[in-house]
Each structure stands twice: as structure tokens, then as C-alpha cells.
C-alpha positions as CSV (number, residue, x, y, z in Angstrom):
1,M,-14.3,101.0,117.0
2,M,-17.2,103.6,117.8
3,N,-19.9,100.9,116.0
4,K,-18.0,97.6,116.9
5,G,-17.2,98.9,120.7
6,V,-14.1,98.9,123.0
7,V,-13.1,96.0,124.7
8,F,-11.0,97.6,128.1
9,P,-7.9,95.7,128.5
10,E,-7.6,92.9,131.4
11,T,-4.2,94.0,132.1
12,L,-5.3,97.4,132.7
13,E,-8.1,96.5,134.8
14,H,-5.9,94.5,136.9
15,L,-3.9,97.7,137.6
16,L,-6.2,100.2,138.6
17,I,-7.9,97.9,140.7
18,E,-4.5,96.8,142.5
19,R,-4.1,100.8,142.8
20,S,-6.7,101.6,144.4
21,L,-7.8,98.3,146.5
22,G,-4.1,97.2,147.2
23,A,-2.8,94.3,146.6
24,E,-4.5,92.2,149.1
25,R,-8.1,92.9,147.8
26,A,-6.8,92.9,144.1
27,E,-6.9,89.3,143.1
28,K,-10.4,88.9,144.7
29,A,-11.8,92.0,143.2
30,T,-10.0,91.3,139.4
31,N,-12.7,87.9,139.3
32,A,-15.6,89.7,141.0
33,R,-15.3,87.8,144.0
34,L,-15.6,90.6,146.7
35,P,-17.2,90.2,149.8
36,K,-20.9,91.7,149.3
37,R,-20.5,94.2,151.7
38,E,-17.8,95.9,149.9
39,F,-19.8,95.8,146.2
40,E,-22.7,97.6,148.0
41,G,-20.9,100.2,149.9
42,I,-18.2,101.1,146.2
43,A,-21.7,101.0,144.3
44,R,-22.7,103.4,146.8
45,A,-19.3,105.7,146.0
46,V,-20.0,105.4,142.0
47,I,-24.0,106.9,142.6
48,E,-22.1,109.6,144.8
49,L,-19.4,110.7,141.9
50,S,-21.6,110.1,139.4
51,D,-25.2,112.6,140.8
52,A,-24.2,114.5,143.1
53,S,-28.0,116.2,142.6
54,D,-29.8,112.4,143.5
55,A,-30.8,112.6,146.9
56,S,-29.5,109.1,147.5
57,A,-26.1,110.7,147.0
58,A,-25.6,111.6,150.4
59,P,-21.8,111.1,150.8
60,Y,-20.9,107.7,152.2
61,K,-19.7,107.7,156.0
62,G,-18.9,103.9,157.4
63,R,-15.7,102.2,157.3
64,D,-13.3,101.8,154.2
65,A,-15.8,105.2,152.6
66,E,-12.7,106.6,151.2
67,L,-11.2,103.1,150.1
68,F,-14.2,102.7,147.8
69,R,-14.5,106.7,146.2
70,R,-11.2,105.8,144.8
71,A,-12.1,102.3,143.7
72,A,-15.3,103.7,142.7
73,Q,-12.8,106.6,140.5
74,L,-10.8,104.3,139.2
75,V,-12.7,101.0,138.8
76,Y,-15.3,102.0,137.4
77,M,-15.4,105.9,136.4
78,V,-12.4,105.8,134.8
79,P,-13.3,102.6,132.7
80,R,-16.4,104.0,131.0
81,A,-14.4,106.9,130.8
82,F,-11.7,105.4,129.1
83,A,-13.6,103.5,126.5
84,E,-15.6,106.9,125.5
85,L,-12.2,108.2,124.2
86,R,-10.8,105.0,122.8
87,A,-13.6,105.6,120.7
88,V,-13.3,108.8,119.7
89,L,-9.5,108.0,119.0
90,A,-10.7,105.5,116.7
91,E,-11.5,107.8,114.3
92,M,-8.2,109.2,114.2
93,E,-6.7,106.6,113.2
94,G,-6.0,107.2,109.9
95,L,-4.8,111.2,111.0
96,F,-1.9,109.7,112.7
97,S,-1.2,105.9,111.2
98,G,2.6,105.1,110.8
99,R,4.0,107.2,113.0
100,A,6.7,106.1,115.3
101,E,5.7,108.5,118.1
102,V,2.6,110.9,119.0
103,S,2.1,113.8,121.6
104,M,-1.2,114.8,123.0
105,L,-1.7,117.5,125.8
106,Q,-4.6,117.1,128.2
107,L,-6.4,120.1,130.0
108,G,-7.8,119.0,132.7
109,D,-7.8,116.3,136.0
110,G,-8.3,112.3,134.9
111,L,-6.8,109.1,134.5
112,D,-8.6,108.7,131.9
113,G,-6.8,110.7,128.9
114,P,-3.1,109.3,129.0
115,L,-4.1,105.7,129.4
116,A,-6.4,105.8,127.0
117,F,-4.3,107.9,124.4
118,L,-1.2,105.2,125.6
119,D,-3.5,102.1,124.3
120,F,-4.4,104.2,120.6
121,A,-0.9,104.6,120.3
122,A,0.3,100.9,121.1
123,R,-2.5,98.8,119.6
124,S,-4.1,101.0,117.1
125,L,-0.4,103.0,115.4
126,G,2.5,100.7,116.4
127,A,3.5,103.9,117.7
128,K,7.0,104.0,119.6
129,A,6.5,107.0,121.7
130,A,3.8,108.7,122.9
131,N,4.7,112.0,124.5
132,I,1.4,112.6,127.4
133,S,2.1,116.0,129.0
134,V,-1.1,117.1,131.9
135,M,-2.0,120.0,133.3
136,G,-4.2,120.0,135.8
137,S,-4.4,121.2,139.5
138,D,-5.2,117.2,141.5
139,S,-2.4,115.9,142.3
140,Q,-3.0,113.4,143.5
141,T,-4.6,112.2,140.1
142,Q,-0.6,113.3,138.6
143,K,0.5,110.2,140.1
144,D,-1.4,108.0,140.0
145,I,-1.2,109.1,136.0
146,H,2.8,109.0,136.0
147,G,2.4,105.5,138.1
148,L,0.0,103.7,136.4
149,A,1.4,105.1,132.6
150,A,5.0,103.8,133.1
151,M,2.7,100.2,135.2
152,Y,0.4,100.4,132.1
153,G,3.8,100.7,129.2
154,E,5.3,98.3,131.0
155,A,2.4,95.7,130.1
156,L,2.2,96.4,126.7
157,R,5.7,95.6,126.2
158,G,5.1,92.9,127.3
159,E,2.0,91.7,125.0
160,G,4.4,93.0,122.0
161,F,4.0,96.7,121.5
162,R,7.1,98.6,121.2
163,I,5.4,102.0,123.5
164,H,6.9,103.8,125.8
165,P,5.2,106.6,127.5
166,R,6.9,109.5,128.6
167,I,4.9,111.6,131.0
168,D,4.7,115.2,132.1
169,T,2.3,116.4,134.7
170,A,2.2,120.7,136.1
171,S,-0.7,122.0,138.5
172,V,-1.7,125.0,136.8
173,D,-5.1,127.2,137.1
174,L,-6.7,126.8,133.7
175,Q,-7.6,130.1,133.0
176,T,-4.0,132.1,133.9
177,A,-2.3,129.4,132.8
178,S,0.6,130.1,130.5
179,A,-0.2,129.1,126.3
180,P,1.5,125.8,126.0
181,R,5.5,125.8,124.8
182,A,5.5,122.8,123.1
183,R,3.2,121.6,120.1
184,Y,1.2,118.5,120.1
185,D,-0.6,116.0,117.8
186,I,-3.5,116.3,119.9
187,I,-4.9,118.6,123.1
188,L,-8.5,117.1,125.0
189,L,-10.4,118.8,126.9
190,N,-11.2,116.6,129.3
191,R,-14.4,117.7,130.5
192,A,-12.5,120.8,131.2
193,L,-15.2,123.4,130.3
194,G,-16.8,124.1,134.0
195,A,-13.1,124.9,134.4
196,L,-12.9,127.4,131.8
197,W,-14.7,131.0,132.4
198,Q,-19.2,129.9,132.3
199,D,-20.6,132.0,133.7
200,N,-22.4,134.9,131.1
201,D,-21.6,135.0,127.5
202,A,-18.8,136.9,127.6
203,D,-17.5,134.7,129.3
204,K,-17.8,132.2,127.1
205,R,-16.8,133.8,123.9
206,K,-13.3,133.7,126.4
207,R,-13.6,130.2,126.4
208,V,-13.8,130.0,123.1
209,G,-10.6,132.5,122.1
210,Y,-8.5,130.2,124.4
211,I,-10.0,126.6,122.6
212,A,-8.9,128.6,119.4
213,A,-5.6,129.9,120.4
214,L,-5.0,126.1,121.4
215,A,-4.6,125.4,118.0
216,D,-1.8,127.7,117.2
217,S,-0.1,124.3,120.1
218,L,-0.8,122.1,117.3
219,E,1.6,120.0,115.1
220,D,0.3,120.0,111.5
221,G,-2.9,117.9,111.2
222,G,-3.6,117.5,114.3
223,C,-6.1,117.9,116.9
224,I,-8.1,119.3,119.7
225,V,-11.1,116.9,121.1
226,I,-12.8,118.3,123.3
227,I,-15.2,115.4,125.7
228,E,-18.2,116.5,128.2
229,P,-20.7,114.6,129.7
230,S,-23.8,114.1,127.9
231,A,-26.5,115.8,129.6
232,R,-28.5,118.1,127.7
233,S,-26.8,121.8,128.9
234,G,-23.8,121.0,129.0
235,S,-23.7,119.1,125.0
236,R,-25.6,122.5,123.3
237,E,-23.3,124.5,124.9
238,L,-20.7,122.2,123.2
239,Q,-22.8,122.5,120.6
240,A,-22.6,126.6,120.1
241,L,-19.2,126.4,121.1
242,R,-18.3,124.5,118.2
243,N,-20.3,127.6,115.8
244,I,-18.3,130.2,117.3
245,A,-15.0,128.2,116.2
246,V,-15.7,127.8,112.5
247,E,-18.2,130.8,112.3
248,R,-15.3,132.9,113.6
249,H,-12.3,131.3,114.4
250,G,-12.0,130.0,111.3
251,L,-11.5,126.6,112.8
252,N,-12.3,122.9,111.3
253,I,-14.7,120.6,112.2
254,F,-13.0,116.7,112.0
255,A,-16.2,115.1,114.7
256,P,-18.5,114.1,114.8
257,C,-19.9,116.4,112.8
258,L,-19.8,115.8,108.8
259,R,-21.3,119.1,107.7
260,Q,-19.4,122.4,108.0
261,G,-22.7,125.3,108.7
262,P,-24.6,126.1,111.4
263,C,-25.5,123.5,113.9
264,P,-29.0,123.2,112.7
265,M,-30.5,121.2,116.5
266,L,-29.9,124.8,117.9
267,D,-32.2,125.9,115.5
268,E,-35.2,127.7,116.8
269,G,-38.0,125.4,117.7
270,R,-35.5,122.2,118.9
271,E,-34.0,123.8,122.1
272,A,-35.4,120.0,123.7
273,E,-33.1,118.6,121.3
274,W,-29.2,118.1,121.8
275,C,-26.4,115.7,120.6
276,F,-24.6,113.1,122.0
277,S,-22.3,109.7,121.5
278,E,-22.5,106.5,122.8
279,T,-20.7,104.0,122.3
280,L,-20.8,99.9,122.3
281,W,-18.5,98.7,124.9
282,A,-16.8,95.6,126.4
283,R,-17.8,95.7,130.2
284,P,-14.1,94.3,132.5
285,K,-16.0,92.3,134.9
286,F,-15.4,94.3,137.9
287,V,-17.6,96.8,136.1
288,R,-20.2,94.4,135.3
289,K,-20.3,92.9,138.8
290,L,-20.7,96.9,140.2
291,D,-24.0,97.1,137.2
292,Q,-25.9,94.3,138.9
293,F,-25.8,96.8,142.2
294,L,-26.5,99.3,141.0
295,E,-28.9,97.8,138.8
296,R,-28.5,99.6,135.5
297,K,-30.4,98.9,131.9
298,S,-27.9,101.2,129.8
299,F,-24.3,100.2,130.0
300,A,-22.8,102.2,127.1
301,P,-20.5,105.0,128.2
302,A,-23.0,108.4,126.9
303,F,-20.6,111.2,125.9
304,S,-21.0,114.8,124.4
305,Y,-17.7,115.6,122.1
306,V,-16.1,118.0,118.5
307,V,-12.9,117.7,117.1
308,V,-11.6,120.1,115.8
309,S,-8.0,121.2,113.7
310,K,-7.2,124.6,111.9
311,Q,-6.6,122.3,108.5
312,S,-8.8,123.3,105.5
313,A,-11.3,120.9,106.5
314,S,-13.6,119.6,103.0
315,P,-16.0,117.1,104.2
316,V,-16.6,114.3,102.7
317,Q,-20.6,114.7,101.2
318,T,-21.2,111.2,99.3
319,V,-19.6,108.2,99.5
320,Q,-19.5,106.8,95.5
321,G,-22.9,109.0,95.0
322,A,-24.7,108.2,98.4
323,H,-25.1,111.1,100.2
324,L,-23.4,110.4,104.0
325,F,-25.6,110.9,107.7
326,R,-24.3,110.4,110.9
327,A,-27.3,108.7,112.9
328,V,-27.8,112.0,116.1
329,G,-30.2,109.7,117.5
330,G,-31.5,105.8,118.3
331,L,-33.5,103.5,115.6
332,I,-36.8,104.5,116.9
333,Q,-39.2,101.1,115.9
334,E,-43.9,102.1,115.2
335,K,-46.2,100.4,114.3
336,G,-45.2,99.6,110.3
337,K,-41.6,101.1,110.2
338,F,-38.8,102.1,111.2
339,R,-37.4,106.1,112.3
340,A,-34.2,107.7,113.2
341,Y,-32.8,111.4,113.2
342,L,-29.6,111.2,110.2
343,C,-27.5,114.7,110.7
344,G,-25.7,115.5,107.6
345,E,-25.1,118.4,105.0
346,V,-29.1,118.7,104.5
347,G,-29.3,119.7,108.5
348,C,-31.4,117.2,111.0
349,V,-33.5,115.2,109.7
350,M,-36.0,112.2,110.9
351,T,-35.8,109.5,108.7
352,T,-38.4,106.9,108.0
353,L,-38.0,103.9,106.6
354,L,-41.3,101.3,105.8
355,K,-41.3,97.8,106.6
356,R,-42.0,96.7,104.1
357,H,-39.2,98.5,102.1
358,S,-36.8,96.8,104.6
359,K,-35.9,93.9,102.9
360,G,-34.2,95.0,100.1
361,D,-30.8,96.9,100.2
362,A,-32.2,99.7,102.8
363,R,-31.9,97.0,105.3
364,S,-29.1,98.3,107.1
365,F,-31.0,100.7,108.1
366,R,-32.4,98.2,110.8
367,S,-29.9,98.2,112.4
368,L,-28.6,101.7,112.8
369,R,-26.9,102.9,116.1
370,R,-26.4,106.1,117.2
371,G,-22.7,107.3,115.9
372,D,-22.7,105.2,113.2
373,I,-22.5,106.8,109.4
374,M,-25.2,105.9,106.6
375,A,-24.1,106.1,103.2
376,I,-27.6,106.6,102.0
377,D,-29.0,107.1,97.8
378,D,-32.5,107.2,96.7
379,W,-35.1,109.3,99.2
380,E,-38.4,111.5,98.8
381,K,-38.5,114.9,101.1
382,K,-41.5,114.5,102.9
383,N,-43.0,116.9,105.5
384,D,-42.3,114.9,108.0
385,G,-38.0,114.1,107.3
386,L,-36.8,111.8,104.6
387,R,-38.4,108.8,103.4
388,L,-36.7,106.0,102.1
389,H,-37.8,103.1,99.7
390,D,-37.4,99.6,97.9
391,S,-34.4,101.4,95.6
392,S,-33.0,103.3,98.6
393,R,-29.1,101.9,99.3
394,V,-28.0,102.3,103.2
395,E,-24.6,101.2,104.4
396,T,-22.5,101.9,107.6
397,V,-19.8,103.0,106.7
398,S,-16.2,103.3,109.6
399,Y,-15.1,106.9,110.0
400,T,-11.3,105.6,108.8
401,H,-13.5,104.6,105.8
402,L,-15.1,107.7,104.7
403,R,-11.8,109.6,105.6
404,A,-9.9,108.1,102.8
405,H,-12.1,109.7,100.4
406,E,-11.5,113.2,101.1
407,T,-9.8,114.6,99.0
């Protein structure tokens, strides 16, 4: 799904529209036929929610302002965040396949987490029960989670899935809340790091200790999933947290990294670099219409994430003799060559394929996207990184296929 794209369910889009805009507007909104004034108001609210530092994002005070903000959140922001988490969960499908019952604890507010997990449990796992607990601080969000999860569960059963969601919510301060008593397959920190200690280095160490302690609340084989926005500063903080979690707390990286060693993007001299992901998705009608008003040039949701577990990990480094790399940047086309940053056991390196060598077994390199896992054999080390040639073999590998090779 990380490579093929996430399809946002039409039934869920309709539920979100009705929840935010009301039944009266729902039919028109579902077919993207709202009056222009309302689309403009919702688009303005999206800008306001997306970037409070933007001068054009001054709070909208026109008629229906609160209605438009709620619509922007539920009908635009939630589907994009849903696509991000759904893509990450797709990489974890092999961990839980065949399970009749799965569980998740979300720390932090957000509708997308419970809805994406419910969709994953039904469509990817064929589970009968999805037990979802949420610890957050926003009472309206918790009310929405209860209502929408129940309605979406009913819609999924109408499609032939057997899923029954069980929802439990609690209003807490994450920094002072007691450790979870139950055990979960997945613990999700959904843009929640900002609610944890962050003022100085000592506080950041507390944050890592808090996350490491959560591992005691995981079921065997369970994972902690941390998702954050794709901005450089926050992404680099997440990369640093990843290093400390491995080096000092004995946790293991499941994704996106293909190495347990320190993140090479934090090496000296690489301060301007950071690791983030993008996912392709089939945008729902309402989002496509809003994107016209927003004049967006990029439609792929961008985010940073890390998945850790306490299970011993021995990352697969080769598949059929080929070494594995993840693309941590998009494809760069220059005169006579294709280039991309790839990260693997050898580090994070600029990798180059000359166009005259791109018609053989290495041709898959020409279509790589950020986040792809590439199996590569036979390269040359150059001063500027790795050089592929006409005898190189390049293949895109799915994460599910990759993990099937673990021993």
C-alpha cells in the first residue's frame, strides 16, 4: 500500500461529511456540489489549520466559521492523516495476519488513528474484533471517535466484513497519566510528541524513557508506532529519539529503517537533511475539489514515522543476494543520469544510474518513489556515493515480502 497508494473509502467520506456539515448539506457535499462560498470558507479553514504561521491563515471570522473549521478538520485533514497511518499499517500486515481480534491504544487526539486501525483490521486482516482505546484531552474528538467508529463498523459489516469495534476513551494529561494496565498489539503516538516533555535535552530524555516504558504494555509481537509531521526539525528529533530508543533502551526498529545502527542522516555535516515519507492515495471527491481552491501542487501526504518493538530484530539486509535500501528522497533527473538518496546498512548514500545503463535490469530505478524498498546488487563505490551500471539488478520489494524473509 505504501507504493500502490491508499484508497480512502467512500462510505467513510460520506460519514465524515455528514458528521461535520450535517445531513442537509451531506448529499451536495458528497458530490462536491456545495456553493462556491462554502468551498472557499472550508479552504480558508484548511489553511488556518495547516499553517498557523502563514500570514494568510488569520482566523476566519465569517458566517459559518466554526462549521467550516470542523469540516476542514473532518473532511480534509482526517482523510490525509488516515492515508498516512493506513500506509504504515500496511507494512505491519504480516505481524497480525490471521488474527480474529486485534487491539490498539492511541495516545493523543485524532480521529484518523481509530478509523484507520478499524479499516486495517477489517480489510487487511479480516479480523472480527478491533479493540481501540484512546487517551487524549479533547472531549469533542472522543465523542466523534465513539460515533464514527460505530457507524463505520456498521458500514463495513454492510460490505461483508465481520468486524465489530469496541471503543474506550479517557481524558488524560499524557505526562501525568498512569501507565496503561492492559496490553496492546499497537500503541500509537499520533502527533503526540508535542504533548510530552520537549523544553530541553533532559526533558527529551524523559520523553524517550516514557516511550520505552510503553513497550511493557505491548502484546508479544506488538509495536509502538510514532507518527509526526514531516517538518525538518520535528523529523530530526524523531530520528534522534529513534537512536536513543535503540542504543539505551534496547528497543528494535521495525520500520522504516532497514538498519538497527544509528541514523546516518544525523551524522555531522548533514544538519540540513531529514527523513520523511510520502504516500500515494486516491483522494476522495471532496478533497479533490478543495485542492482546486487551495491550488495545491503536491497531493501526496507527507509525514515522518518510526515503528519500534521490544522483539529482537535482525533486519533483512539481502534478498536473493541483493542488498536492500529504502529510498529516502525522490528521484532526481539530471542530464544523462538518474539519482536518489538510498539508505541501508551501508549508510545513506547518493546512488546514481547513468541513462545509458537504464534499459537493462536496473530500469526499475527510474521509477522509484520516496519510501520504496529497492533490492540492488552489483554497484561501484564512487566519491559521490554508489554508481549502478548495466549489469546491476534493481527490484522494488514490498515490505510484506521483505519481512517474510526474516529468520
